[in-house]
Each structure stands twice: as structure tokens, then as C-alpha cells.
Kinemage of the C-alpha trace (Angstrom):
@kinemage 1
@onewidth
@group {chain A} dominant
@subgroup {mainchain}
@vectorlist {calphas} color= white
{ca met a 1} P 127.849 69.088 90.806
{ca lys a 2} L 130.357 71.704 89.012
{ca ile a 3} L 131.318 74.643 90.099
{ca lys a 4} L 130.429 78.459 87.964
{ca gln a 5} L 132.188 80.594 89.585
{ca ile a 6} L 133.739 81.548 93.538
{ca lys a 7} L 133.312 85.106 94.217
{ca cys a 8} L 135.273 86.484 96.897
{ca pro a 9} L 133.045 89.520 98.817
{ca thr a 10} L 136.373 90.931 99.994
{ca pro a 11} L 138.528 91.543 97.359
{ca leu a 12} L 142.317 89.750 97.679
{ca thr a 13} L 143.758 93.766 97.120
{ca glu a 14} L 142.737 93.563 100.686
{ca ile a 15} L 144.476 91.088 102.485
{ca lys a 16} L 146.609 91.697 104.178
{ca asp a 17} L 149.766 88.142 104.013
{ca ile a 18} L 148.151 86.639 101.144
{ca glu a 19} L 149.015 83.508 101.182
{ca asn a 20} L 148.564 83.431 105.122
{ca asp a 21} L 144.864 84.524 105.923
{ca asn a 22} L 141.652 83.425 105.071
{ca ile a 23} L 138.351 84.852 103.678
{ca asp a 24} L 134.519 84.069 102.805
{ca val a 25} L 133.767 82.845 99.542
{ca ile a 26} L 130.441 82.144 97.309
{ca val a 27} L 130.076 79.203 95.074
{ca glu a 28} L 128.048 79.364 92.629
{ca leu a 29} L 127.053 75.017 90.842
{ca glu a 30} L 125.693 75.184 87.444
{ca asp a 31} L 122.448 74.686 88.567
{ca gly a 32} L 122.239 78.193 89.629
{ca phe a 33} L 122.160 77.643 93.594
{ca ser a 34} L 124.953 79.697 95.061
{ca tyr a 35} L 126.679 79.116 98.529
{ca tyr a 36} L 128.132 80.757 100.997
{ca ile a 37} L 131.127 79.431 103.048
{ca pro a 38} L 132.511 80.882 105.737
{ca ala a 39} L 135.813 81.705 106.380
{ca ser a 40} L 138.003 78.530 108.048
{ca ser a 41} L 142.033 77.239 108.320
{ca leu a 42} L 143.231 75.542 105.583
{ca glu a 43} L 144.797 73.709 108.093
{ca ile a 44} L 144.252 70.198 108.845
{ca tyr a 45} L 144.045 70.365 112.677
{ca gln a 46} L 142.601 73.761 112.160
{ca ala a 47} L 139.833 72.757 110.599
{ca ile a 48} L 138.452 69.422 112.007
{ca glu a 49} L 138.434 71.887 115.231
{ca asn a 50} L 136.304 74.151 113.754
{ca phe a 51} L 134.386 70.898 112.743
{ca ser a 52} L 133.723 69.485 115.918
{ca gln a 53} L 132.668 72.513 117.745
{ca gly a 54} L 129.177 72.702 119.915
{ca asp a 55} L 127.990 69.595 118.763
{ca ala a 56} L 129.829 68.712 115.654
{ca phe a 57} L 126.642 69.287 113.777
{ca trp a 58} L 129.330 69.710 110.533
{ca leu a 59} L 130.948 67.073 111.250
{ca lys a 60} L 128.986 64.716 111.348
{ca leu a 61} L 127.092 66.325 108.366
{ca tyr a 62} L 130.025 65.307 106.484
{ca tyr a 63} L 131.222 61.973 107.471
{ca leu a 64} L 126.941 61.482 106.944
{ca thr a 65} L 126.869 62.287 103.727
{ca ser a 66} L 130.503 60.768 102.923
{ca val a 67} L 129.261 57.328 103.804
{ca ser a 68} L 125.533 57.262 103.037
{ca lys a 69} L 123.049 60.062 99.799
{ca asp a 70} L 120.561 57.846 101.256
{ca val a 71} L 120.875 59.729 104.482
{ca phe a 72} L 119.732 62.484 103.474
{ca asp a 73} L 116.244 62.803 100.535
{ca leu a 74} L 117.726 64.893 98.283
{ca glu a 75} L 114.047 65.372 96.678
{ca lys a 76} L 113.308 67.399 99.270
{ca ile a 77} L 116.370 69.415 99.631
{ca asp a 78} L 116.162 70.124 95.624
{ca lys a 79} L 112.731 70.878 96.423
{ca gln a 80} L 113.583 72.986 99.900
{ca leu a 81} L 116.582 74.816 97.884
{ca gln a 82} L 113.580 75.606 95.003
{ca asp a 83} L 111.921 77.248 97.029
{ca ile a 84} L 114.509 79.070 98.751
{ca lys a 85} L 115.350 80.164 95.171
{ca arg a 86} L 112.024 81.138 93.897
{ca phe a 87} L 111.527 83.111 96.849
{ca asn a 88} L 114.365 85.165 96.128
{ca asp a 89} L 113.803 85.530 92.334
{ca glu a 90} L 110.463 87.245 93.913
{ca leu a 91} L 112.355 89.501 96.221
{ca glu a 92} L 114.568 91.089 93.151
{ca lys a 93} L 112.121 92.284 91.730
{ca tyr a 94} L 110.833 95.314 94.096
């Protein structure tokens, strides 16, 4: 899926050290959905440590999706995302 736009909720001008910091980002893909990605370190060790916290949900998720897309029912996921988008669109009308 192609990235349509990347937004930073925190203006880059407010970052103290632009070469050694992290920020949240919102990624909008070509399908019109936006995904919030929380700040994380770009260092490999730190990223792996973050992914393995708790029950290692994110590490397991990334691993499973890299092995096979058949692990998840993408039709169900897409339907849920469409339902969420439709709900959010309705909220914006009010």
C-alpha cells in the first residue's frame, strides 16, 4: 500500500534535537485510512525491546504477518476498517 501522506502532530520546529529524538506520526495510505504510529526509537535494539514488552504482541504480530498473510482474514480486517471509517465519517457530520 502506498503512503499518501505523513503528518506529525508535533511541529518539527518544536523538536529540540531533530537528529536525535522521536515523535508520533500519522500515516495516511492510498486507501484513505490513517494510522497513528506512536513515537519509538530508531535504534534496532530499542525497537526490538519495545516490540517485545508485555506479551510481545507487536513482535508476534510483525513476525506472523511477515511469514504469511493467511494468518489473518484480511477481508474481515478490511470490513472492520470500513465500518470504523464509516462511523468516523458519520461523527464528523455532527
